C-alpha positions in Angstrom: 171.3 -30.4 40.7 171.6 -28.3 37.7 173.9 -29.7 34.7 176.6 -27.6 32.8 175.2 -26.5 29.2 178.5 -27.0 27.6 180.2 -30.1 29.2 177.0 -31.9 31.1 179.0 -31.8 34.6 177.0 -31.3 37.7 177.1 -27.8 39.1 176.9 -27.8 43.0 175.0 -24.5 44.1 175.4 -23.3 47.5 172.3 -23.1 49.8 172.2 -19.5 50.0 172.4 -19.0 46.1 170.3 -16.1 44.9 168.6 -15.4 41.4 171.2 -13.3 39.2 174.1 -14.8 40.8 177.1 -16.1 38.7 178.3 -19.5 39.1 181.0 -21.7 37.4 181.2 -25.2 36.1 183.9 -27.0 38.1 184.9 -29.1 35.1 185.0 -26.7 32.0 184.9 -23.2 33.9 182.1 -22.0 31.8 180.1 -19.3 34.0 176.4 -19.3 34.1 173.8 -17.0 35.6 171.3 -18.4 38.1 167.8 -17.3 36.1 165.5 -19.1 38.6 165.4 -21.0 41.7 162.2 -23.1 41.4 163.2 -24.9 39.2 166.7 -24.1 39.0 167.5 -22.5 35.6 171.0 -21.5 34.4 171.7 -19.6 31.2 175.1 -18.8 29.7 176.4 -15.5 31.8 176.6 -12.4 29.6 180.1 -11.5 28.3 181.5 -8.3 29.8 182.9 -5.9 27.2 185.8 -3.6 27.6 184.8 0.0 28.5 188.4 1.3 27.4 188.3 3.8 30.3 185.1 5.3 29.8 
């Protein structure tokens, strides 16, 4: 079970989770991107920037 990189809480992944999916920590709410499944590797999700109507 992967741990949150910020608060060290357990992050439960669904059985059908896919690489590239965004998951969030149940304790602190930080969003992570699933980078790989074997072994499970999480990284901070990229921040979305405002497009200002473009």
